MOPAC internal coordinates of N, CA, C and O (Angstrom, degrees):
PM7 1SCF
backbone

  N    0.0000 0     0.00 0     0.00 0    0    0    0
  C    1.4523 1     0.00 0     0.00 0    1    0    0
  C    1.5184 1   112.95 1     0.00 0    2    1    0
  O    1.2310 1   120.05 1   149.95 1    3    2    1
  N    1.3166 1   117.51 1   -30.05 1    3    2    1
  C    1.4602 1   120.03 1  -179.31 1    5    3    2
  C    1.5237 1   110.33 1  -155.54 1    6    5    3
  O    1.2310 1   121.24 1    -3.99 1    7    6    5
  N    1.3251 1   115.24 1   176.01 1    7    6    5
  C    1.4699 1   120.86 1  -175.95 1    9    7    6
  C    1.5169 1   112.16 1   -61.99 1   10    9    7
  O    1.2310 1   120.24 1   143.27 1   11   10    9
  N    1.3107 1   117.14 1   -36.73 1   11   10    9
  C    1.4640 1   119.98 1  -178.31 1   13   11   10
  C    1.5302 1   111.57 1   -67.03 1   14   13   11
  O    1.2310 1   120.41 1   142.03 1   15   14   13
  N    1.3235 1   116.83 1   -37.97 1   15   14   13
  C    1.4627 1   119.74 1   175.59 1   17   15   14
  C    1.5244 1   110.69 1   -67.26 1   18   17   15
  O    1.2310 1   120.49 1   142.38 1   19   18   17
  N    1.3277 1   116.66 1   -37.62 1   19   18   17
  C    1.4636 1   119.83 1   177.49 1   21   19   18
  C    1.5219 1   110.44 1   -61.68 1   22   21   19
  O    1.2310 1   120.39 1   136.67 1   23   22   21
  N    1.3208 1   116.86 1   -43.33 1   23   22   21
  C    1.4690 1   120.44 1   179.08 1   25   23   22
  C    1.5224 1   111.13 1   -64.06 1   26   25   23
  O    1.2310 1   120.15 1   143.09 1   27   26   25
  N    1.3162 1   117.32 1   -36.91 1   27   26   25
  C    1.4613 1   120.42 1   177.74 1   29   27   26
  C    1.5267 1   110.49 1   -63.88 1   30   29   27
  O    1.2310 1   120.10 1   142.61 1   31   30   29
  N    1.3262 1   117.41 1   -37.39 1   31   30   29
  C    1.4679 1   120.57 1   177.71 1   33   31   30
  C    1.5217 1   111.19 1   -67.63 1   34   33   31
  O    1.2310 1   120.62 1   137.37 1   35   34   33
  N    1.3249 1   116.41 1   -42.63 1   35   34   33
  C    1.4691 1   120.31 1   179.66 1   37   35   34
  C    1.5226 1   110.16 1   -62.97 1   38   37   35
  O    1.2310 1   120.28 1   139.32 1   39   38   37
  N    1.3194 1   117.08 1   -40.68 1   39   38   37
  C    1.4603 1   121.11 1  -178.30 1   41   39   38
  C    1.5125 1   114.04 1   -84.43 1   42   41   39
  O    1.2310 1   120.19 1   174.73 1   43   42   41
  N    1.3201 1   117.24 1    -5.27 1   43   42   41
  C    1.4572 1   121.25 1  -178.03 1   45   43   42
  C    1.5068 1   113.21 1   -88.71 1   46   45   43
  O    1.2310 1   121.25 1    20.93 1   47   46   45
  N    1.3097 1   115.21 1  -159.07 1   47   46   45
  C    1.4627 1   122.07 1  -176.74 1   49   47   46
  C    1.5204 1   113.45 1   -89.78 1   50   49   47
  O    1.2310 1   120.15 1   179.54 1   51   50   49
  N    1.3250 1   117.32 1    -0.46 1   51   50   49
  C    1.4607 1   120.00 1  -179.50 1   53   51   50
  C    1.5186 1   111.31 1   -81.70 1   54   53   51
  O    1.2310 1   121.34 1   -32.49 1   55   54   53
  N    1.3143 1   115.04 1   147.51 1   55   54   53
  C    1.4628 1   120.19 1   174.20 1   57   55   54
  C    1.5283 1   107.94 1   -81.43 1   58   57   55
  O    1.2310 1   120.45 1   -54.52 1   59   58   57
  N    1.3044 1   116.74 1   125.48 1   59   58   57
  C    1.4629 1   122.37 1   178.69 1   61   59   58
  C    1.5258 1   107.41 1  -117.67 1   62   61   59
  O    1.2310 1   120.84 1   -62.56 1   63   62   61
  N    1.3337 1   116.00 1   117.44 1   63   62   61
  C    1.4572 1   121.12 1  -177.00 1   65   63   62
  C    1.5250 1   112.95 1   -92.25 1   66   65   63
  O    1.2310 1   120.30 1   158.06 1   67   66   65
  N    1.3471 1   117.04 1   -21.94 1   67   66   65
  C    1.4510 1   120.66 1  -174.97 1   69   67   66
  C    1.5189 1   109.40 1  -161.06 1   70   69   67
  O    1.2310 1   120.65 1   -42.06 1   71   70   69
  N    1.3215 1   116.37 1   137.94 1   71   70   69
  C    1.4560 1   121.62 1   169.85 1   73   71   70
  C    1.5195 1   106.42 1  -100.21 1   74   73   71
  O    1.2310 1   120.36 1   -64.07 1   75   74   73
  N    1.3324 1   116.92 1   115.93 1   75   74   73
  C    1.4665 1   123.18 1   178.57 1   77   75   74
  C    1.5111 1   106.43 1  -114.91 1   78   77   75
  O    1.2310 1   120.48 1   -63.53 1   79   78   77
  N    1.3251 1   116.68 1   116.47 1   79   78   77
  C    1.4571 1   120.58 1  -173.03 1   81   79   78
  C    1.5154 1   111.54 1  -142.28 1   82   81   79
  O    1.2310 1   121.50 1   -33.59 1   83   82   81
  N    1.3134 1   114.73 1   146.41 1   83   82   81
  C    1.4541 1   120.09 1   168.22 1   85   83   82
  C    1.5225 1   107.46 1   -69.98 1   86   85   83
  O    1.2310 1   120.32 1   -26.96 1   87   86   85
  N    1.3110 1   117.00 1   153.04 1   87   86   85
  C    1.4603 1   120.60 1   176.53 1   89   87   86
  C    1.5283 1   109.62 1   -69.22 1   90   89   87
  O    1.2310 1   120.78 1   140.76 1   91   90   89
  N    1.3331 1   116.12 1   -39.24 1   91   90   89
  C    1.4648 1   121.14 1  -178.20 1   93   91   90
  C    1.5259 1   109.02 1   -96.31 1   94   93   91
  O    1.2310 1   121.03 1   -61.84 1   95   94   93
  N    1.3230 1   115.64 1   118.16 1   95   94   93
  C    1.4578 1   122.45 1   177.50 1   97   95   94
  C    1.5230 1   108.71 1  -123.99 1   98   97   95
  O    1.2310 1   120.55 1   -18.56 1   99   98   97
  N    1.2935 1   116.55 1   161.44 1   99   98   97
  C    1.4550 1   120.62 1   176.04 1  101   99   98
  C    1.5151 1   110.88 1   -92.98 1  102  101   99
  O    1.2310 1   121.00 1     3.24 1  103  102  101
  N    1.2861 1   115.69 1  -176.76 1  103  102  101
  C    1.4614 1   124.40 1   173.08 1  105  103  102
  C    1.5267 1   113.53 1    60.30 1  106  105  103
  O    1.2310 1   120.21 1  -137.32 1  107  106  105
  N    1.3304 1   117.21 1    42.68 1  107  106  105
  C    1.4476 1   121.55 1   167.12 1  109  107  106
  C    1.5107 1   118.76 1    81.35 1  110  109  107
  O    1.2310 1   119.17 1  -175.42 1  111  110  109
  N    1.3171 1   119.18 1     4.58 1  111  110  109
  C    1.4590 1   120.82 1   179.88 1  113  111  110
  C    1.5203 1   108.27 1  -137.16 1  114  113  111
  O    1.2310 1   120.67 1   -43.19 1  115  114  113
  N    1.3473 1   116.32 1   136.81 1  115  114  113
  C    1.4601 1   118.11 1   174.66 1  117  115  114
  C    1.5318 1   109.20 1   -99.10 1  118  117  115
  O    1.2310 1   120.54 1    -4.86 1  119  118  117
  N    1.3137 1   116.56 1   175.14 1  119  118  117
  C    1.4550 1   120.51 1  -177.04 1  121  119  118
  C    1.5181 1   113.87 1   -62.34 1  122  121  119
  O    1.2310 1   120.46 1   144.56 1  123  122  121
  N    1.3379 1   116.73 1   -35.44 1  123  122  121
  C    1.4596 1   120.42 1   178.74 1  125  123  122
  C    1.5279 1   110.67 1   -65.99 1  126  125  123
  O    1.2310 1   120.81 1   138.88 1  127  126  125
  N    1.3290 1   116.06 1   -41.12 1  127  126  125
  C    1.4677 1   120.26 1   178.35 1  129  127  126
  C    1.5249 1   110.68 1   -67.10 1  130  129  127
  O    1.2310 1   120.53 1   140.68 1  131  130  129
  N    1.3306 1   116.59 1   -39.32 1  131  130  129
  C    1.4641 1   120.45 1   176.13 1  133  131  130
  C    1.5238 1   110.43 1   -60.45 1  134  133  131
  O    1.2310 1   120.44 1   134.31 1  135  134  133
  N    1.3244 1   116.76 1   -45.69 1  135  134  133
  C    1.4658 1   120.29 1  -179.45 1  137  135  134
  C    1.5216 1   111.29 1   -62.51 1  138  137  135
  O    1.2310 1   120.26 1   138.19 1  139  138  137
  N    1.3235 1   117.12 1   -41.81 1  139  138  137
  C    1.4656 1   120.18 1   179.69 1  141  139  138
  C    1.5216 1   110.83 1   -63.59 1  142  141  139
  O    1.2310 1   120.34 1   137.45 1  143  142  141
  N    1.3266 1   116.95 1   -42.55 1  143  142  141
  C    1.4644 1   120.56 1   179.05 1  145  143  142
  C    1.5279 1   110.82 1   -67.62 1  146  145  143
  O    1.2310 1   120.09 1   140.81 1  147  146  145
  N    1.3262 1   117.44 1   -39.19 1  147  146  145
  C    1.4681 1   120.95 1   178.90 1  149  147  146
  C    1.5223 1   110.29 1   -66.56 1  150  149  147
  O    1.2310 1   120.34 1   138.69 1  151  150  149
  N    1.3181 1   116.95 1   -41.31 1  151  150  149
  C    1.4667 1   120.11 1   179.99 1  153  151  150
  C    1.5292 1   112.28 1   -71.32 1  154  153  151
  O    1.2310 1   120.24 1   159.31 1  155  154  153
  N    1.3033 1   117.14 1   -20.69 1  155  154  153
  C    1.4652 1   119.44 1   173.46 1  157  155  154
  C    1.5258 1   109.28 1   -67.24 1  158  157  155
  O    1.2310 1   120.28 1   149.23 1  159  158  157
  N    1.3367 1   117.07 1   -30.77 1  159  158  157
  C    1.4641 1   122.37 1   178.31 1  161  159  158
  C    1.5237 1   112.08 1   -88.34 1  162  161  159
  O    1.2310 1   120.95 1   145.73 1  163  162  161
  N    1.3244 1   115.79 1   -34.27 1  163  162  161
  C    1.4695 1   121.61 1  -176.62 1  165  163  162
  C    1.5284 1   108.19 1  -138.83 1  166  165  163
  O    1.2310 1   119.88 1   -96.17 1  167  166  165
  N    1.3254 1   117.83 1    83.83 1  167  166  165
  C    1.4706 1   121.80 1  -171.98 1  169  167  166
  C    1.5281 1   115.32 1   -57.26 1  170  169  167
  O    1.2310 1   119.30 1   152.13 1  171  170  169
  N    1.2994 1   118.94 1   -27.87 1  171  170  169
  C    1.4653 1   121.55 1  -177.75 1  173  171  170
  C    1.5250 1   113.05 1   -92.16 1  174  173  171
  O    1.2310 1   119.78 1  -175.14 1  175  174  173
  N    1.3316 1   118.03 1     4.86 1  175  174  173
  C    1.4568 1   122.15 1  -176.69 1  177  175  174
  C    1.5362 1   110.61 1   -64.70 1  178  177  175
  O    1.2310 1   119.96 1   -59.23 1  179  178  177
  N    1.3276 1   117.68 1   120.77 1  179  178  177
  C    1.4581 1   119.60 1   175.95 1  181  179  178
  C    1.5326 1   109.88 1   -69.80 1  182  181  179
  O    1.2310 1   121.10 1   -33.47 1  183  182  181
  N    1.3216 1   115.51 1   146.53 1  183  182  181
  C    1.4614 1   121.49 1  -178.77 1  185  183  182
  C    1.5216 1   109.24 1  -129.08 1  186  185  183
  O    1.2310 1   121.32 1   -43.21 1  187  186  185
  N    1.3294 1   115.08 1   136.79 1  187  186  185
  C    1.4568 1   122.35 1   174.01 1  189  187  186
  C    1.5188 1   106.97 1  -129.78 1  190  189  187
  O    1.2310 1   120.73 1   -55.57 1  191  190  189
  N    1.3253 1   116.22 1   124.43 1  191  190  189
  C    1.4560 1   121.53 1   177.45 1  193  191  190
  C    1.5094 1   110.24 1  -102.25 1  194  193  191
  O    1.2310 1   121.40 1   -22.35 1  195  194  193
  N    1.3314 1   114.93 1   157.65 1  195  194  193
  C    1.4492 1   121.50 1   170.01 1  197  195  194
  C    1.5181 1   107.99 1  -135.27 1  198  197  195
  O    1.2310 1   121.38 1   -29.55 1  199  198  197
  N    1.3365 1   114.97 1   150.45 1  199  198  197
  C    1.4576 1   119.72 1   178.66 1  201  199  198
  C    1.5156 1   109.84 1  -160.11 1  202  201  199
  O    1.2310 1   121.16 1   -33.12 1  203  202  201
  N    1.3220 1   115.39 1   146.88 1  203  202  201
  C    1.4595 1   121.49 1   173.87 1  205  203  202
  C    1.5183 1   110.84 1   -90.39 1  206  205  203
  O    1.2310 1   120.51 1   168.18 1  207  206  205
  N    1.3230 1   116.62 1   -11.82 1  207  206  205
  C    1.4548 1   120.82 1  -178.72 1  209  207  206
  C    1.5227 1   109.85 1   -82.93 1  210  209  207
  O    1.2310 1   120.39 1   -56.31 1  211  210  209
  N    1.3059 1   116.87 1   123.69 1  211  210  209
  C    1.4639 1   120.77 1  -177.67 1  213  211  210
  C    1.5211 1   112.43 1   -68.12 1  214  213  211
  O    1.2310 1   119.93 1   153.92 1  215  214  213
  N    1.3238 1   117.73 1   -26.08 1  215  214  213
  C    1.4533 1   119.88 1  -179.80 1  217  215  214
  C    1.5222 1   112.35 1   -84.78 1  218  217  215
  O    1.2310 1   120.05 1   176.36 1  219  218  217
  N    1.3104 1   117.51 1    -3.64 1  219  218  217
  C    1.4721 1   120.51 1   179.20 1  221  219  218
  C    1.5194 1   109.11 1   -66.69 1  222  221  219
  O    1.2310 1   121.20 1   -39.71 1  223  222  221
  N    1.2951 1   115.31 1   140.29 1  223  222  221
  C    1.4549 1   120.60 1   175.30 1  225  223  222
  C    1.5142 1   108.73 1  -144.35 1  226  225  223
  O    1.2310 1   120.64 1   -14.64 1  227  226  225
  N    1.2937 1   116.38 1   165.36 1  227  226  225
  C    1.4515 1   120.59 1  -173.84 1  229  227  226
  C    1.5151 1   115.58 1  -110.10 1  230  229  227
  O    1.2310 1   117.94 1  -160.33 1  231  230  229
  N    1.3251 1   121.53 1    19.67 1  231  230  229
  C    1.4650 1   118.02 1  -178.52 1  233  231  230
  C    1.5183 1   112.97 1   -63.00 1  234  233  231
  O    1.2310 1   119.95 1   152.44 1  235  234  233
  N    1.3325 1   117.71 1   -27.56 1  235  234  233
  C    1.4581 1   120.34 1   178.43 1  237  235  234
  C    1.5279 1   111.68 1   -63.92 1  238  237  235
  O    1.2310 1   120.86 1   159.43 1  239  238  237
  N    1.3024 1   115.95 1   -20.57 1  239  238  237
  C    1.4532 1   120.27 1  -174.35 1  241  239  238
  C    1.5221 1   112.58 1  -103.11 1  242  241  239
  O    1.2310 1   119.97 1  -164.01 1  243  242  241
  N    1.2866 1   117.67 1    15.99 1  243  242  241
  C    1.4557 1   119.63 1   178.38 1  245  243  242
  C    1.5133 1   111.31 1    76.18 1  246  245  243
  O    1.2310 1   120.62 1    55.95 1  247  246  245
  N    1.3146 1   116.41 1  -124.05 1  247  246  245
  C    1.4623 1   120.55 1  -174.27 1  249  247  246
  C    1.5275 1   112.30 1   -95.64 1  250  249  247
  O    1.2310 1   120.40 1  -154.98 1  251  250  249
  N    1.3099 1   116.83 1    25.02 1  251  250  249
  C    1.4654 1   120.07 1  -177.55 1  253  251  250
  C    1.5221 1   111.36 1   -72.36 1  254  253  251
  O    1.2310 1   121.00 1   -19.13 1  255  254  253
  N    1.3144 1   115.69 1   160.87 1  255  254  253
  C    1.4477 1   123.65 1   179.25 1  257  255  254
  C    1.5216 1   109.91 1  -100.53 1  258  257  255
  O    1.2310 1   120.74 1   -25.09 1  259  258  257
  N    1.3315 1   116.19 1   154.91 1  259  258  257
  C    1.4561 1   122.03 1   177.55 1  261  259  258
  C    1.5187 1   109.12 1  -127.82 1  262  261  259
  O    1.2310 1   120.74 1   -56.68 1  263  262  261
  N    1.3299 1   116.20 1   123.32 1  263  262  261
  C    1.4561 1   123.05 1   177.55 1  265  263  262
  C    1.5188 1   107.46 1  -105.23 1  266  265  263
  O    1.2310 1   120.82 1   -63.43 1  267  266  265
  N    1.3210 1   116.04 1   116.57 1  267  266  265
  C    1.4606 1   121.13 1  -176.43 1  269  267  266
  C    1.5253 1   110.81 1   -76.29 1  270  269  267
  O    1.2310 1   120.27 1   -47.32 1  271  270  269
  N    1.3307 1   117.10 1   132.68 1  271  270  269
  C    1.4641 1   122.20 1   173.28 1  273  271  270
  C    1.5214 1   108.75 1   -83.65 1  274  273  271
  O    1.2310 1   119.24 1   -29.32 1  275  274  273
  N    1.2829 1   119.05 1   150.68 1  275  274  273
  C    1.4617 1   126.55 1    -9.61 1  277  275  274
  C    1.5295 1   110.20 1   -75.24 1  278  277  275
  O    1.2310 1   121.01 1   -24.49 1  279  278  277
  N    1.2983 1   115.67 1   155.51 1  279  278  277
  C    1.4617 1   119.88 1   179.47 1  281  279  278
  C    1.5225 1   109.07 1  -136.35 1  282  281  279
  O    1.2310 1   121.78 1   -22.40 1  283  282  281
  N    1.3104 1   114.20 1   157.60 1  283  282  281
  C    1.4606 1   121.73 1   178.23 1  285  283  282
  C    1.5275 1   108.90 1   -90.24 1  286  285  283
  O    1.2310 1   120.77 1   -19.37 1  287  286  285
  N    1.3070 1   116.14 1   160.63 1  287  286  285
  C    1.4622 1   121.74 1  -179.92 1  289  287  286
  C    1.5277 1   111.49 1   -56.92 1  290  289  287
  O    1.2310 1   120.06 1   137.52 1  291  290  289
  N    1.3143 1   117.50 1   -42.48 1  291  290  289
  C    1.4716 1   119.56 1  -179.80 1  293  291  290
  C    1.5285 1   111.17 1   -66.81 1  294  293  291
  O    1.2310 1   119.56 1   148.91 1  295  294  293
  N    1.3287 1   118.44 1   -31.09 1  295  294  293
  C    1.4645 1   120.94 1   176.58 1  297  295  294
  C    1.5274 1   110.69 1   -68.63 1  298  297  295
  O    1.2310 1   120.68 1   140.40 1  299  298  297
  N    1.3388 1   116.31 1   -39.60 1  299  298  297
  C    1.4580 1   120.70 1   176.16 1  301  299  298
  C    1.5234 1   109.93 1   -63.10 1  302  301  299
  O    1.2310 1   120.59 1   134.31 1  303  302  301
  N    1.3280 1   116.47 1   -45.69 1  303  302  301
  C    1.4660 1   120.11 1  -179.65 1  305  303  302
  C    1.5294 1   111.02 1   -60.39 1  306  305  303
  O    1.2310 1   120.35 1   137.36 1  307  306  305
  N    1.3142 1   116.94 1   -42.64 1  307  306  305
  C    1.4615 1   120.72 1   179.01 1  309  307  306
  C    1.5248 1   111.06 1   -64.24 1  310  309  307
  O    1.2310 1   120.61 1   136.52 1  311  310  309
  N    1.3417 1   116.44 1   -43.48 1  311  310  309
  C    1.4641 1   120.61 1  -179.58 1  313  311  310
  C    1.5240 1   111.63 1   -65.09 1  314  313  311
  O    1.2310 1   120.16 1   140.68 1  315  314  313
  N    1.3226 1   117.30 1   -39.32 1  315  314  313
  C    1.4568 1   121.36 1   178.29 1  317  315  314
  C    1.5292 1   110.13 1   -65.06 1  318  317  315
  O    1.2310 1   120.35 1   132.67 1  319  318  317
  N    1.3308 1   116.93 1   -47.33 1  319  318  317
  C    1.4719 1   120.60 1   177.89 1  321  319  318
  C    1.5165 1   110.87 1   -58.07 1  322  321  319
  O    1.2310 1   120.66 1   136.42 1  323  322  321
  N    1.3167 1   116.34 1   -43.58 1  323  322  321
  C    1.4596 1   120.33 1  -179.83 1  325  323  322
  C    1.5251 1   111.17 1   -64.74 1  326  325  323
  O    1.2310 1   120.01 1   137.20 1  327  326  325
  N    1.3316 1   117.58 1   -42.80 1  327  326  325
  C    1.4577 1   122.23 1  -177.96 1  329  327  326
  C    1.5310 1   112.18 1   -64.17 1  330  329  327
  O    1.2310 1   120.80 1   143.21 1  331  330  329
  N    1.3243 1   116.08 1   -36.79 1  331  330  329
  C    1.4718 1   118.59 1  -178.06 1  333  331  330
  C    1.5305 1   112.26 1   -92.93 1  334  333  331
  O    1.2310 1   121.15 1  -176.97 1  335  334  333
  N    1.3322 1   115.41 1     3.03 1  335  334  333
  C    1.4540 1   119.07 1   176.03 1  337  335  334
  C    1.5003 1   114.95 1    79.59 1  338  337  335
  O    1.2310 1   120.59 1  -158.14 1  339  338  337
  N    1.3214 1   116.48 1    21.86 1  339  338  337
  C    1.4569 1   120.38 1  -178.99 1  341  339  338
  C    1.5051 1   111.96 1   -94.80 1  342  341  339
  O    1.2310 1   121.17 1   -11.99 1  343  342  341
  N    1.3062 1   115.36 1   168.01 1  343  342  341
  C    1.4663 1   121.19 1   178.48 1  345  343  342
  C    1.5097 1   109.74 1   -98.26 1  346  345  343
  O    1.2310 1   120.10 1   180.00 1  347  346  345

C-alpha cells in the first residue's frame, strides 16, 4: 500500500526479487528514496521505476531502470526481465 510497507517486506522474511515502483509516491517518500532505503537493507535488490513524467530520470537510483508510462504489457515484461537479469 505504501513505501513503508514495501520496506517492511524487503526487510522481512519474504523473498523479494524486484522492487517495482512509481517515481512519484505519496506519504513523504518518492520512489528514489524508497529504492535507496530498500537497497540499504538488500544491496543487490534490482529496481525498476515507472513514471508518466517525461523529465523523470533514474540517476538518483544508481543503475536502476526507468519504464516510461504509458507502457504495453510486453514492454513491462521486457523491462522486468532486464531488471532481474533474465533472458
